[in-house]
C-alpha positions as a printed Julia matrix, in Angstrom:
68×3 Matrix{Float64}:
 -250.91   -7.06   8.82
 -247.98   -9.4    8.39
 -245.29  -10.6   10.78
 -242.91   -8.27   8.95
 -245.11   -5.3    9.87
 -245.0    -6.29  13.53
 -241.21   -6.53  13.37
 -241.02   -3.09  11.76
 -242.94   -1.62  14.7
 -240.06   -2.71  16.92
 -237.24   -1.55  14.66
 -238.48    1.58  12.87
 -237.81    4.94  14.54
 -240.26    7.83  14.51
 -238.59   10.24  12.04
 -240.06   13.52  13.31
 -241.97   15.28  16.06
 -241.87   15.2   19.83
 -240.97   11.5   19.88
 -238.36   11.59  17.11
 -235.99    8.65  17.44
 -238.34    6.52  19.56
 -239.39    3.12  18.2
 -242.94    3.12  16.84
 -243.86    0.3   19.22
 -242.86    2.54  22.13
 -244.92    5.59  21.18
 -247.5     6.56  23.81
 -251.15    5.88  23.14
 -252.18    9.54  23.33
 -249.73   10.38  20.53
 -251.09    7.56  18.36
 -254.66    8.71  19.11
 -253.73   12.23  17.98
 -252.65   10.83  14.61
 -255.89    8.84  14.42
 -257.87   12.06  14.88
 -255.74   14.34  12.71
 -254.71   11.87  10.03
 -251.83    9.46   9.61
 -248.93   10.36   7.31
 -248.89    8.8    3.86
 -246.94    5.72   2.99
 -245.41    3.02   5.12
 -244.96    5.24   8.17
 -248.66    6.03   8.23
 -249.53    2.35   7.88
 -247.25    1.43  10.76
 -248.63    4.19  12.98
 -252.19    3.11  12.17
 -251.33   -0.5   13.0
 -249.71    0.53  16.29
 -252.76    2.65  17.11
 -255.04   -0.35  16.57
 -252.85   -2.54  18.77
 -252.78    0.1   21.51
 -256.46    0.98  21.27
 -257.49   -2.67  21.53
 -255.03   -3.43  24.36
 -252.97   -5.77  22.15
 -249.5    -4.32  22.72
 -248.65   -7.63  24.38
 -248.56   -9.26  20.95
 -245.22   -7.54  20.42
 -243.6    -8.92  23.61
 -242.44  -12.25  22.1
 -240.78  -10.33  19.26
 -238.77   -8.04  21.54
């Protein structure tokens, strides 16, 4: 994880699905948990979703507040 990855969570939009267009940092925890169970997409999107899942699962979403 790098500071750039944290910034991408706040700027990158979800490109598909029920939450298409929502920032990755704003995706609900249950949606991130679904990806954790079913498998994250390949590539950068999957890495960002996995990172956001870890932040959410460990109650660390507050780390993103100073970057907002």
